[in-house]
N, C-alpha and C positions, 0 to 999 in steps of 0.2 A: 576432489576439489580442483577446479580448474586454475591454472597458472595465471597469476594476476598479470595484467597488462603492464608494459615496460613504460617506465619514465626515463627517457635518455638525457644525461646531464652533460652539459658543456661548461667547464670552469675557466675563468680568466685569472691567472695568477697562481704561483706555486710556492710561495715563501712561507712565512709563519701562519697566516690565515688559511693558505691554500692547503697546507699540511693538515691542520685541524679540521677543515671542511671535508677534505678527502677521506680522513679517517671516519668521519660521521656517515659519509655516503656508503663506505665499506661496510660499516658495522650496524647501521640501523636495521636492515632487513634481517640481520642474524639474531637479533634480540627482540625485536618487535614484529608483530604480524601486520605488515603493511598493505594497503589495498592497491598500491602500485609498487612495482619491482624497478627500484633505481638501477640504471646502467651507467656506468662510469665511461661515457663514450668518448670524450676528448678533453684535452687540457691545453690552453694557449699561453704562450709568453714569447717575448720577442727574440730571445737567444735560443736558436734551434737545438744546439747541443744541450744546453741546460734544461730546456723544457722536455726535451726528449728523455733525458735521465730522470727528470721529476716524474714523468708519466710512468716509466718503468717501476720507480721507486714507490709511488703513491698509489699504483693500480689503476691507471688509466688506459684504455684500450689504443689511443692514439693522441698525436700531439699536433698543433697547430702553431704557427709563428705569427698570426694575425687574427685578432679577435673577430673581425669582420667574417672570416671563413667559418667561425663557430656558428655565427647567426644565420649564414647563408646555408648552412648543412640542414637538408631534409630530415636527418635522423636526429636531429637535436631538438628536445622539448623544452628544456630549461637552461637558462644561462646563470650561472653562479659566479658573482662578481667579488673577487678577493684581490684587488688592486688598490693603489693610493687613491684618495678621494677626489683628485682632479680628473679622473677617467670615469668616475661613477655615471654622471649624467649622460654623457655620450652613449656609452655602452648600454645602459639600462634603457634608455628611450629607444635606441636602436632595436633592441632585443623585443621590447614590448610591441613595437610597431610592426615587427616581423612575426608576431604571434607566438612569442617564447614567453613562457613563465619566467619570472627573475627573482633570485635571492641575492640581495646586496648588502654587503658589509656596512657597518655603521663607522661614523656617522653617515647619514644618507648622501650628503654632498659637502661641497665646501663653502657654499653660500645658500642663503634663502632662496634666492632667485632660481639656482639650480634646483634645489629641493621642490620648489614649487612647479618647475616644468616636470619634473620627475613623477611628482604626484599627480599632475594633469594627465601625463601619459599613462599612469597606472589606472586611473579612473577610466580613461578611454578604452583602454585594453580590456579592463573587467567587464565592460558592456559586451565584448566579444567572446568572454569566457576565458581570458588570459588573466593570470594572477601575479601579484608582486608582494614580497615581503622584505623587510629591513632585518638585518641579522643582529638584533640586540640579544646576544646568546644568554645573558645573565638571567634573563626571565625564566630560562629552562633549568636554572639550579633547582633541585627538588625543594630545599629549605626556603628559598625566596617565593617559589610557587605555593608552598605551605603558607608562608606569610601572607601572599594575596588572599589565599582562601580564608584565612583567620580574620582579616580586615573585612572582607565581604560578608562574614557572618555576623558582623556587628560587635565582635567581642571587644574591640578597643574602645568603643564609644565614639566620642567627637575626638577626632585627631587634632591635637594642638602643637606637637612639635615634630619636624622631620630633620634628623641629622644624617648627611650623607658624606663619605670620605671615600676617595680612592687614592691610595698611597703606595707608591713604588719608590725605588731607589737607584734604577738602572743608569741614571745620568748623573750621579753625584761626583764621579771622576770628571774632572775638568778637561781631560784629554780624550774622553770617548768620542769616537769618530762622528763626523757629521753624516746623519743618514736622511733619507727622505723625510722622516717623521720630525725633523728640525727645519723643514723648508716649507714655508707657508704656501707656496705656489703649488706644492704638490699635496701637502697634508690639511690644508685650511686654518689650522691652529695646532697648538701643542698640547699640554696635558688637558686643556679645555675640552677639545674634541676627541682626542685619543681616548682618554679614560673618563674625563668628566661627562661625556655624553651618556656613558653607561649609568652612572648614579643619577643623572637627570631623569632617564627613562625608567629606571627602577623606582626611583621615589615616585614619580607620576603615576605609573602603573599599579604599584602596590597601594598607595594612599587613595587612589581613585579620583584624585585632584590634579589639575594643572597648575604650574607656576604661572603667576600673572605678573610679577615684577620682581626686580632684582637691584642689588647694589654690590658692584663687583670691583675686584682688584686682580690685575695680572702682573706677573713679575717674571722677567728673564734674568737669571743669576749669572749664566755664562754666556757671553755675548759672541764669542768666536770658538770653533773646535777644529781639529785636524780633518782636513779633506780626506785622508786616506787612513788606512791602518788596519787592524786585526779586528774583524767583526765577529762577535760572539752573541748568540741570541739577538735581543733587540739593540744592544750597544756594542761594547768591545773596548779596544784601547788603541788610540792613535799615536802617531808620533809627537814628540815635544818640539821637534826642530824644523819640522816640514811646513808646507803651506796651510793656512787656515782659512775657514770661510765663515761668513756671518750666520748666526742662528736667528731665524726670523719668526720665531713662534714663542709662546709663552712657556716657561718652565714650570710655573704654578699658577693656579686659577682659585681664587676664593670669592664666594658671594653669600650675601644673606638674600632670602626670598620670601614672597608671601603666595600662598596657594589659594585657589578658590576654596571656599567654605571657612577661611579664617585661619588655617594653620600658618605657622611661621617655619622657615628652614634655613639650615646652615650647610653649605657646600665647600668642599676642599678637594681639589685634585692636583697632585704633584707626583713628579718623577724624581724629586730630590728628598724624599722622607727615609733619611738614611736608616737602614735595619729594616725597612717595610718592602716586602717583595711583591705581595699582590693583595694588599689589605683593602679590599672593596667592601666598604662597611655601610650599613644602614641601620638606624633606630628610629622607631615611632614610637611617640608618648600620646596615649589617648586619655579620655576622662574615666575609662574604666580599667584599661590594662595597656602594656607596653610589649614591644617586640625588638629584638636586636640580632644582627647577624654580622659576620665576619668571614669574608671569602678564604682567609688562610685557615679557617676552621669550617670548612663548607658544609660539612655533614651536620651542623648543629644549627639549631633556631633557639634563642633565648627568649622566654616569655614570663611576664610578670603580670599576675592578677591581682588588682587593688582589692577585690572582696575577700581575698584570702588573708591570712595573718600578715598584718602590715610589715613585719620584720622578716618575712619569709625570703624576700628578695627574688631575683630572677630564677627560674628554673630552666634546665636544658632539656630539650627535645632533640633526640638523636634521630635525625630524618633518614631512616633506613627501613621502616616499616612498610610492609606490602601495600597498605592503603594510602601511604604517602605518595605525591605526584611523581611519576615515572619509576619509582625504586622498585616496584613489584616485578618488573621485567628484568631485573639485574641479579643480585647475589642474595644469600641469605641475610636475615637481620643482623645489623651491626657491621657488616661488611661494606665500608664506605665507597662512594663513587669519587671522581676526579674531574679535573678540568675539561678532559676531553668529552665527558659524557653530555656537557650541556650542548654541545654541537650535535651529537647524535639525536638528542630530544628535539632540537630545532628542525632537523632533517624529518623526523617522525611527524611533528605536527604540520610541517609544511606539505608533506606528501599526502597526509590525510585530509588537509583541507583542499588541495587540488582535486583529490579524488572525489570529495563531496562537493566541489564546485562552490566553496565557501571562502570568504575572504580570510587569509591567513594573518596572524597578528604577531608583531606590530607591523600594520600597513605602512605604506609610504606616507600616509596623512599623518599617521602616529610620530613617524619619524620627522616629518616636517615640523611638528610641534616642537620636538627636540631642537631641531635647527634654529627655530625662532627664539628658544631660550638661550642657546649658544650666542646668537647675534646680539641678543640683549645684553648679555654678559659683556662682550667685547665693547660695545657701545658705551656701558656704563662705565667700564674701565677706562676707556679713552676720554672720560668727560668727569674726571675726578671722582669717580665712584658715585656719581649721581644716580638718584632712584629712577629707573628705567621700566616702563611698561613693556610686556612681552606681546 
């Protein structure tokens, strides 16, 4: 068999998402037979010492201190964007105009206007054979992919209720330090865009229907936080007697919604849910059946068939069978997967789409749809929770 053609990747950013994406680029070709061979050509970051250390640790061949240089390099085919949202539009548009494929982390941008420009650039690039995808990685969780398959089969009947939550607690400490995720100029929003975007995308994707209107509330519980401190994971602990800076994003986002086709929805995203670490939850109730998922038990999908004995309740599907989405390329039945695997599956789907010259999903247009829901939520919350069309 001939060796597959190389797909050379340049990545911007090397923190949390940078590490997750790096693991995926390293791992995907070792467990999946890919039509293109990913090459981890270069990683970019502003600090020369840190980005060089990241390149060595994460497996990249070289390091750059300017993302423009990645785009200028002739040996780079794809730009992977893993930096705060305020930089997404500039980098993605420049890369697409230079003929580079793009993978951009979610949410797509910080504003609808930025997302619209990125989508227009992606559409123009697609006509030239250059493709773009937004990294809503939870779509690649095997249990959620199976849920999508079940809904598409018609097993749920008419979907009536959608309940979506994303609950974390890493900001419950009032002295957790002020990071870029708490600065609206960099992140665009707080819990709403950081984790709420995930459940909006998952709800729309799995149900097959878009949100058409919302009534929302946003709340910021801690108005100021330490400027410095010990950074651990996403948060950490700052000093209690040093300078403090303003938190300019929401701590919690809650909204009701209506979907195309008549379903109603309830959404909650917060980083103040004490005791909840990464509870990304989704439940759909239909006229024939229902399904439920919680990422803290990510290898399970719960399904209820109303045609069975009414008192039977939900049954657990352990999503580790070879015919379940993605799982046949990994371990024997019952040997579960983890958070990192969803990024590997994302790489697999993206590489296959590029090789087949097909639009990968979610497209920038799909991500723009999520951005419009985020904007409607903010507008409703700013107007006493008034009903706001998307």
